[in-house]
C-alpha positions in Angstrom: 3.2 64.8 -21.2 5.5 65.7 -24.0 8.2 67.0 -21.6 7.6 64.0 -19.5 8.4 61.5 -22.6 11.3 63.6 -24.0 12.6 64.4 -20.4 12.8 60.7 -19.7 14.6 60.5 -23.0 17.1 63.3 -22.6 17.8 62.8 -18.8 17.5 59.0 -18.3 17.6 56.9 -21.3 20.9 55.6 -22.4 20.7 52.8 -25.1 24.4 52.2 -25.5 26.1 52.4 -28.9 24.8 49.5 -30.9 21.7 51.4 -32.4 23.5 54.9 -33.0 26.2 52.8 -34.7 23.6 51.0 -37.1 22.0 54.4 -37.8 25.4 55.8 -38.7 26.2 53.0 -40.9 22.8 53.4 -42.7 23.2 57.2 -43.3 26.8 56.6 -44.5 25.5 53.9 -47.0 22.6 56.1 -48.2 25.1 58.9 -48.8 27.4 56.9 -50.8 24.6 55.2 -52.9 23.3 58.8 -53.9 26.6 60.3 -54.5 27.4 57.3 -56.9 24.2 57.9 -58.7 24.4 61.9 -58.8 21.7 62.6 -56.2 22.2 65.3 -53.8 21.7 64.0 -50.3 21.8 65.6 -47.0 21.3 64.1 -43.5 20.0 66.3 -40.8 19.7 66.0 -37.0 17.0 68.1 -35.6 16.4 69.4 -32.0 14.0 68.5 -29.1 12.1 71.2 -26.9 13.8 69.6 -23.8 17.3 70.2 -25.1 16.8 73.6 -26.5 14.6 75.2 -23.8 15.8 73.6 -20.5 14.7 76.5 -18.7 11.2 75.1 -19.0 12.2 71.6 -17.7 11.3 70.9 -13.9 14.2 70.8 -11.6 13.5 67.1 -10.5 14.3 66.0 -14.1 17.5 67.7 -14.1 18.7 66.5 -11.0 18.3 62.8 -12.2 20.3 63.2 -15.4 22.3 60.1 -16.2 26.0 61.4 -17.0 26.6 58.7 -19.7 26.5 60.1 -23.5 23.0 60.2 -25.1 22.5 58.1 -28.2 22.3 61.4 -30.4 25.8 62.5 -29.0 27.3 58.8 -29.7 25.5 59.3 -33.3 27.3 62.7 -33.7 30.5 61.0 -32.8 30.4 58.1 -35.0 29.2 60.3 -38.1 32.2 62.6 -37.5 34.8 59.8 -37.2 33.4 58.3 -40.3 33.7 61.6 -42.2 30.4 62.0 -42.8 28.7 65.4 -43.3 25.6 66.0 -41.8 23.6 69.2 -40.8 23.5 69.2 -37.1 20.3 71.4 -36.9 20.2 70.7 -33.3 23.0 72.6 -32.5 22.3 75.3 -35.1 19.1 76.2 -33.3 20.5 76.1 -29.8 23.4 78.4 -30.8 20.8 80.8 -32.3 18.8 80.8 -29.2 21.9 81.2 -27.0 23.4 83.8 -29.2 20.2 85.9 -29.1 19.7 85.6 -32.9 16.0 84.7 -32.4 13.3 87.4 -32.2 10.8 84.9 -31.0 11.1 81.5 -28.9 12.7 78.5 -30.6 10.0 76.5 -29.5 6.4 77.8 -28.8 5.3 77.4 -25.2 2.2 75.3 -26.2 4.0 73.6 -29.1 6.0 70.4 -29.5 7.9 71.6 -32.7 10.4 74.1 -33.5 9.0 77.5 -34.7 9.3 78.5 -38.5 11.8 81.3 -37.2 13.9 78.8 -35.4 13.7 76.2 -38.5 14.9 78.8 -40.8 18.8 78.7 -40.1 18.5 75.0 -40.3 16.7 75.0 -43.6 19.2 77.3 -45.0 22.0 75.1 -43.9 20.4 72.3 -45.7 20.1 74.3 -48.8 23.6 75.2 -48.4 24.7 71.5 -48.1 22.7 70.7 -51.4 24.0 73.9 -53.4 27.5 72.6 -52.4 26.5 69.3 -54.3 25.4 71.2 -57.3 21.5 71.6 -56.5 20.8 75.1 -58.0 19.2 76.5 -54.7 19.8 79.4 -52.6 19.1 80.5 -49.2 15.4 81.5 -48.2 15.3 85.2 -47.4 12.6 86.7 -44.7 10.2 89.3 -46.1 8.7 90.1 -42.7 8.7 88.6 -39.3 6.5 89.6 -36.1 5.8 88.0 -32.9 2.2 87.5 -32.2 0.3 86.2 -29.0 -2.0 84.1 -30.9 -0.3 80.9 -31.9 -0.9 79.3 -35.3 -0.3 75.8 -36.9 2.3 73.9 -35.1 3.0 76.5 -32.5 -0.1 75.2 -30.9 -0.1 71.5 -31.5 -0.6 70.9 -27.6 -2.8 73.9 -27.3 -5.3 72.4 -29.8 -5.5 69.3 -27.7 -6.7 71.4 -24.9 -10.4 72.4 -24.3 -9.7 75.7 -22.3 -12.5 78.0 -21.0 -10.2 81.2 -21.9 -7.6 81.4 -24.8 -3.9 80.7 -23.8 -1.9 83.4 -25.2 1.9 83.1 -25.7 4.7 84.4 -28.2 4.6 82.9 -31.8 6.4 84.2 -34.6 4.9 85.0 -38.0 7.1 84.7 -40.8 7.0 85.2 -44.4 9.7 84.8 -47.1 10.9 86.5 -50.5 9.8 84.2 -53.3 11.9 83.4 -56.2 10.3 83.9 -59.5 10.8 82.9 -63.0 11.0 79.6 -65.0 14.4 78.4 -63.3 13.2 78.6 -59.8 10.4 76.1 -60.3 12.1 72.9 -61.8 13.1 71.1 -58.6 11.4 68.4 -56.6 12.6 67.5 -52.9 12.1 64.4 -50.9 12.3 64.2 -47.1 12.3 61.1 -45.3 11.8 61.6 -41.6 9.4 62.6 -38.8 7.2 65.6 -38.0 10.2 68.0 -37.7 10.8 68.3 -41.5 7.2 70.1 -41.7 8.7 73.7 -41.0 11.7 73.3 -43.1 10.0 71.7 -45.7 7.3 74.4 -45.7 9.8 77.2 -45.8 11.5 75.7 -48.9 8.3 75.3 -50.6 7.3 79.0 -49.7 10.4 80.2 -51.2 9.2 79.2 -54.6 12.4 77.2 -55.4 10.5 73.7 -55.8 7.8 72.6 -58.0 7.1 69.9 -55.1 8.3 68.9 -51.5 7.4 65.7 -50.5 7.8 64.1 -47.0 7.7 60.3 -46.2 6.6 60.3 -42.5 9.2 57.7 -41.0 9.4 56.3 -44.3 6.2 54.2 -44.1 3.6 55.8 -42.3 2.3 58.6 -44.6 3.2 60.4 -47.8 2.6 64.0 -47.4 2.9 67.0 -49.7 4.2 70.0 -47.9 3.1 73.5 -49.2 4.0 76.4 -46.9 1.9 76.3 -43.8 -0.2 73.3 -45.0 0.4 69.7 -45.2 -1.7 67.6 -47.5 -1.9 63.6 -47.0 -1.3 61.9 -50.2 -1.7 58.3 -49.1 -1.7 56.4 -45.6 0.1 54.3 -45.2 2.9 55.2 -47.5 3.8 51.8 -48.5 4.0 50.5 -51.2 6.7 52.8 -52.4 8.1 53.2 -55.8 11.6 54.2 -54.9 12.4 54.9 -58.4 9.7 57.6 -59.3 8.8 58.8 -55.5 12.3 58.8 -53.9 15.6 58.5 -56.0 14.2 60.6 -59.1 13.8 63.7 -56.9 16.1 66.7 -57.3 17.4 66.1 -54.0 16.9 63.6 -50.8 16.8 64.8 -47.3 16.7 62.4 -44.5 15.9 63.7 -41.0 16.3 62.3 -37.6 15.1 63.9 -34.4 17.5 63.7 -31.3 14.4 62.0 -29.5 14.6 58.8 -32.0 18.6 58.1 -32.2 18.0 55.1 -30.0 15.6 53.7 -32.5 15.4 54.8 -36.1 14.4 51.2 -37.7 12.9 53.1 -40.6 16.2 54.8 -41.4 17.8 51.3 -41.5 15.1 50.0 -43.6 15.6 52.9 -46.1 19.3 52.0 -46.4 18.4 48.4 -47.1 15.7 49.6 -49.9 18.5 51.9 -51.4 20.8 48.9 -51.6 18.1 47.0 -53.4 17.0 49.7 -55.8 20.6 50.8 -57.1 21.5 47.0 -56.9 18.8 46.3 -59.3 
């Protein structure tokens, strides 16, 4: 079912330039307001399984591909033309997979989301961008990495929906990090606004020991989540009402994520830009 939905988006859905243009304008405005008020800000574009793992896509889908540009490609072009710096995690992961830099799969066979190993270079690209803006952070470092055949957490989010007679085994990376210690390593807070793909990089950043708190506002209004290594704690559902002063713009940094799958929508991101205008205008 997941490949059916994302396959349709990837190969057939072509929404035109209007919505990517609105998203690009929103990202640019959020970034401008954050810079004006000294808040490190990063926009990140995350991958879809169908884009990174085309070898698992049925041939019939590939044969039906619409040659017109996808919404995410239009968004990339508009951001680049506007001079908006962003982390293209979708391409980072695709390049890591193509270059043989991943020990395990970028996406687990029975999972919808990227693995922790695949999310690691993207998480470090985000941290590099935040460090460039003055945030006292460093890349996360791997302490151990092994590939098991018993998937855990989001590597089995499709598997967990099944009622199988015998276990389904497939490769799943087990990753642990070196932790920073000392008082200077625990004085920061980080806020993500985005979808479910922030869980892996947010968990890695939490596990690295550099942040007191890593929070995610799921699609801005759906849930407020606390990300702690491999766990997700629901703070409240729905996330509204949001106190943008104390919950979002007072954080050490703001990271806004959009998945390639959603580039033809993104209403919540445009709403975040309006909220930022209202908050900083006041």
